[in-house]
C-alpha positions as CSV (number, residue, x, y, z in Angstrom):
1,M,10.7,-21.6,-0.1
2,T,7.3,-22.5,0.9
3,V,4.8,-21.2,-1.3
4,S,1.2,-22.0,0.2
5,I,-2.6,-21.4,0.3
6,N,-3.9,-19.8,3.3
7,R,-6.7,-20.3,4.9
8,D,-8.5,-17.2,3.3
9,G,-8.1,-18.0,0.7
10,Q,-4.5,-16.3,0.0
11,F,-1.8,-17.3,-2.7
12,E,1.3,-16.6,0.0
13,L,5.2,-17.0,-0.9
14,Y,7.8,-16.9,1.8
15,L,10.7,-16.8,0.5
16,N,14.7,-16.5,2.9
17,E,17.8,-14.2,1.1
18,S,18.6,-17.9,-0.5
19,G,15.0,-18.8,-1.9
20,R,14.8,-15.1,-3.3
21,D,18.1,-15.6,-5.1
22,L,17.0,-18.8,-6.9
23,L,13.6,-17.2,-8.0
24,V,14.8,-14.5,-9.4
25,A,17.6,-16.1,-11.4
26,E,15.4,-19.0,-12.7
27,L,12.7,-16.6,-13.8
28,Q,15.8,-14.2,-14.7
29,K,17.1,-17.2,-17.6
30,L,13.3,-18.1,-19.1
31,D,13.3,-16.9,-22.6
32,R,11.1,-18.3,-25.4
33,K,14.2,-21.0,-25.7
34,W,14.1,-22.1,-21.6
35,E,10.4,-21.0,-20.6
36,H,9.4,-22.8,-17.6
37,F,10.7,-23.9,-14.8
38,H,9.7,-26.6,-12.1
39,L,9.3,-25.4,-8.1
40,D,9.4,-29.2,-6.3
41,N,10.1,-30.6,-2.9
42,F,11.7,-34.0,-2.0
43,G,12.2,-35.2,0.5
44,D,15.4,-37.4,0.2
45,P,18.0,-35.0,0.7
46,A,19.7,-37.0,-1.8
47,I,17.8,-36.2,-5.3
48,E,17.3,-32.3,-4.2
49,F,18.7,-31.2,-7.3
50,A,16.5,-33.0,-9.6
51,T,14.3,-29.9,-8.5
52,D,15.3,-26.6,-10.3
53,V,13.7,-24.5,-7.2
54,P,13.4,-26.5,-4.3
55,L,9.9,-26.5,-2.0
56,S,9.3,-26.8,1.5
57,V,6.5,-28.5,3.0
58,V,6.7,-27.3,5.9
59,P,3.4,-24.6,6.4
60,Y,3.8,-21.1,8.2
61,G,0.0,-20.9,9.6
62,E,-1.7,-24.3,10.8
63,E,-4.4,-24.2,8.3
64,D,-2.2,-23.8,4.8
65,K,-2.4,-26.0,2.2
66,V,1.6,-26.5,1.1
67,F,2.3,-26.6,-2.7
68,K,5.1,-29.9,-3.0
69,H,5.4,-29.4,-7.3
70,G,4.8,-27.0,-9.3
71,K,5.6,-25.1,-12.9
72,V,6.5,-21.2,-14.0
73,L,5.9,-21.1,-17.0
74,L,7.3,-17.5,-19.2
75,R,4.0,-17.1,-21.9
76,P,4.2,-14.4,-24.9
77,D,1.3,-12.5,-25.5
78,E,2.4,-13.7,-29.4
79,W,1.3,-17.5,-27.5
80,D,-1.2,-17.3,-26.2
81,E,-3.4,-15.2,-28.8
82,E,-1.8,-18.3,-31.1
83,Y,-3.2,-21.2,-28.5
84,Y,-4.9,-20.1,-25.5
85,P,-7.0,-17.2,-27.0
86,H,-9.8,-16.9,-24.2
87,V,-6.7,-15.9,-21.4
88,M,-6.4,-12.2,-24.1
89,K,-9.4,-11.3,-23.0
90,T,-10.1,-8.4,-21.3
91,E,-12.6,-8.9,-18.3
92,D,-15.7,-5.5,-18.6
């Protein structure tokens, strides 16, 4: 899986079948007790197991900025209302 920002500033997520399956499986695990998972690239294959979802750092476009690390977080509305109320405001 490759996560990047292209030269136009757009977020892009490139997945092959196994990357898609792994991402979906991790998303389906998320709940209030297991509220996040990690995305990482470790150049050493001996420690690839240390992340939930391994990332590739090979860009698809020459000017792409590739993410080497990240986190996906489940944020129930009531948590955001209590801890981050500013994200609950709707734009006019």
